[in-house]
Steps between C-alpha positions, in 0.01 A plus 500: 500500500424863443462763768121523559428852616196582274136380525525291188738203468825629336657283240676518172262407222755293307581274787290192585551418869318169525731288284540135610835450669542874565682766306870517423671819615539612132127456443376670819557863382437685172737785419618663180756737375359844406776537245690817417801386698346501844580213743237309689538564874578194708195577712282459193646154423509358854243715682141410589321829425214523247465817294318496170623844410872407552707501175697191623229263633183658358338546156625855436717580200736795491486704185553869408696746711775433755537768767695563818394685822556531874247341745337767701197328669435142594162524679287300244476121481742374226514849354755780542523863376810589319633847421647565157710821480581673170614835369276727283655757272353856510579665166451858619753486783731253317504280815365177640254463787455190722171315469374160622224257458360247748373165379357193662682180419419138595773349721506118514555326835817342353675835567507470880740752647397801313499842683416861421789642297579187297532541123265282309489407129144452377342373173172578340224235509125482454293715757504316828267755669375851453836662555752213468639434153860411583662194673833493691767297335816593701578668832834670559585581856568871554589727791344811346265724693127488433425835342827603347525565129737244353570413136595133487 
């Protein structure tokens, strides 16, 4: 059964739990491939979490842009802030300057051992909240520092 940590009963809408004789293990969990060459994490297939905004077990399709960034903050529930570094060309001085953008990204519970400094690949989806329009698809462990400028 799903982890019940909300006020409302958490269940996947496509799974009927009261089937006579019980459910087979293959019928007890809905998961789908988001496409674009990304693998489904084992936690999404075998886990018991419920997240309707997850691209693997929820009803969110990934379309549009694919971006990478470094996790800087993990203080929100199921949402992280990533930092995207880039270089901006200044024509007058014939040089580049360092710039960055922070963006809020939904982080599914299937990515368990994520830490500040990990590099994430995110994909664009429908707006999930006021500031969240991207969903995490892959997490790469990294030993980089939090605020350093790094071009991946």
